[in-house]
N, C-alpha and C positions, 0 to 999 in steps of 0.2 A: 473790723467793722469801722464804717465811716463815721464821723461824727456829726454829720448832717441829719438835722431833725426832720423827719417826714411828717410827723402829726405831733402836734404841742396841746395839750389840754391843761388849761391854767384857771384853777379857782372854780372848776365846775360844781354848780349845785343844781339838782333837779328834783322839783316836786310836782306832784298832780293833786291838786287840792290841798288837803291836810297831810297828804303823805309825802314824806320826804323819802327820795331814792339815793340821792347823792348829796354828799356834804364836803363841799371844797376839795375837790380831787383835782390834784396835778399828776399829770402822766404824759411822758413822751415816748415816741417810737422813733429810731433811728433807721437810717437807710440799710437795707439789707437784714434788719432784725427780725427775729421770729418770736412775737410775743403771744404767750398763752394767757388767756383772761379767765380766771377762776372766780367761782362764787356760788352760793347757795340759790336755789330758787327765789325770784324776787329780788336778788341782790342788784339789779340794774345793769347786768351785763350787756344784754342786748340794747338796751337804751343806750349804754355808753357807746356802743358801735354805731348806732342811728345816730348820734350825735358828731362822731367822727366823720360821716359820711354826709352831713348837713341834711338828713332827713328829717330831724328833728333838733329844735333849739334848746339849750339849756336853760334854766330859769336864771341862773347867775353864771359868770364867769365866760371865757371864750375858747375857742377851737381853730389853730391854725392848720392848714393842710398844705403841704409844699409852700410853706412861708406865706401864706395868705389867710387871713381871717375870714372864715367862710359865713360869718354874720353880717359882714360888709361888703360882700362882692355881690353884683348884679346877678340875677337867675342864670343869664346866659353864661357867665364866668364860672357859676357854681357848677353847672353842667359840665363845662370843660375840664373842671378838677376833678368830677365824678367819673369823667371818661378815663382818667388816669388811674382808676382804682377799678378792682374787679370784686365782685361777691358771690360766695358759694353759700346759699341759704340752707337751712338745716334739712329740708326734706326735698331739696333740690330746686322746687318750685319752677318746675318745667311747665311749658305752655301745653296743655293735654291733647289740643287739637293740631298742633305742630310736630312735625317729625323731628328727629335727632339733628338732622341737617339743618333745617329752619330754625330749631332753638338756638342753635350755635350761631347761625347767620343773623338773628335778630338785632344783637348790639351793632353789628356792622352795617347792618340796611337803615337803622334808626339813627346812628351818630357818627356817621362817615360819609363821604362823598365819593367814595370808591365805585368803579363800574361793577355791575353784577359778576362779570368774569373774573376779576380779581377777588371779589367776595367768595366766590366759589372755591378758588384755589386755596385762600386763606383758611376757609373752613375744613377742606380736606386736610390741611396742614394740622389744624387743631384736633381733629378725628385721629389722626395717627399718631400725635403727640401724647395723647390721654390713653392710648392702647385700646381704641375701638376699632372695629373691624369694618370694612368699606361697607358690607351688607347690613351694619347696623343704621347706617345713615336714614333708611326710609322708615326706620321703626318708630311707632309712637310711644310715648312715655308708658303707657299702661303694658306695652310689649317688652319692658326692659326689666332686668334683675335690678337689686338695690345697687349692686356695684357699678353697674352701666348707667344708671341714673346719676350717681354720683360724678362719673367720669364725663356724662354729657354736660352737667351742671359746671362742673370744672372748666371744660372745654368753652362753654360760653362765658364763664367769668374772665376766661384769658383771651377771649376774641380781640380785644382792643388793645393788647399787649401791656397790660397794667403794670404800675410801677409798684402798687400797693394792692394786696389781696386779703380781703375779709372772709373768713371761714366761721361758719356758725354750726358747731358739732359736725365736722366733715365726717366722722366715721360712725355716727349714730346709726342703728338700724342695720348695720353690716355685721356679717359673721365674722370671726377672728381671722380667718384666710382672707377675706375681701377687704378688711380693714387694715391688715399688714400690707397687702400688696398697694391700696391707696396711700397709706403713708410713704411707701417705698417711691411711689409715683410723685408725692408732693416733694420728697428729699430730693429727687433727680431734677425736678423742675426749678427748684429753688437753686440747685446748684449752676444750671445752664441758665437762668433767666435773672436770677439776682433780685427779684421783687422782696420788698417788706412785706410783712404779715402779721395780721392780728387774727388769733383764733381764739373762739370761745370753745372750751371741750371739759368734759367731766372724765373722759378717757385717759386714765393714766399712762397707759403704753404710748398713746399719741402724743401725750404731752411730754413724757421722757425722750421720745424719738425725734420730735419734730420742733420743739421750743429751745431758743436760746435763753429767753427770759420768761418770768412769770409774774403775773400781778395779781393779787387777789383783793376782791371786793368783800365787805362784810360790814354789817352795821351801818351801812351808807358810805364807807370810807374805804380809801386804799389802804389796806393795812399790811401790806407786804408788797415788795417788787424786788426782783432780783434774778440772779440764776436759780435754778430748781433747788439747789443745796442751800442757797442762802435763803430762800423763802422757807424751807423746811425746818430751818434754825428757829423761826419766829415762833413765839409762845401764845399767840392768838388762838382761842379754843377752836375756831373753824379751821385754821391752818393745822393745828395740831391733829384734829379729828381727820382731816382730809388727807394729809401728807405723811402722817406718822403713825398711823393705825396699823393693825397687822397686815390687812391686804395692800396699803400702800408700801409697807415696807418689803412685802414679797415682789412687787412689780418695780418699784424704783432702786431697790439694792441689788437687783439682779438685771442682767441684759446690759447692751451697749448703750452708752449715752453719747456715742460719738455721732456728731451730726455731719459728719463727711465735709 
């Protein structure tokens, strides 16, 4: 893995009124790394992801993305940095009145100067890449299964060939077979494209199979960071309950941990 730092969060503090969400969090993501972000409800996982994207500013500290402090760049430059990122939202966040094809084409139409003929070629490539069929392209989100929604949302997230991919609970709502297929797809895409990745998940199978490293948020702080086995050794109560309970042992102490 390259030592190049893609995201650097330094001294991050976040509060909303009297509510403290984060206290002095330091977190780096390296190029090609796949980081799993864990934490209980209300621990600030999504807030931290939004701060990495520049969608929200921390109360204190600063964030660097691709070597640039995002609190000090003009909006036009911030958009350029965001165009190097892709985001897969928890429920897909597809536009209900757009077809699969047009949902995937949207970032290309909004943020590139490519002619429509090239955009169409790229969209068809993404449709094929994520394993959708050609006839799926004209369907609306209401006509899609859960797995098809995730694949469409992933194709849209990859439309601009991002170097950095954010995934918010990517397998939530999927049955076990669809979830396994989606994880296999992400494994294959990471091997082929080499993007860096930040993933929020509570799915221990997904965490085991997709992530190189794990970071755990609890009590407003980053209480553990390292490989999955290193993090499991921490004695923080949240880590112990989540990663060393009977269910966690059944999942994490069996099956492959090979990331290919």
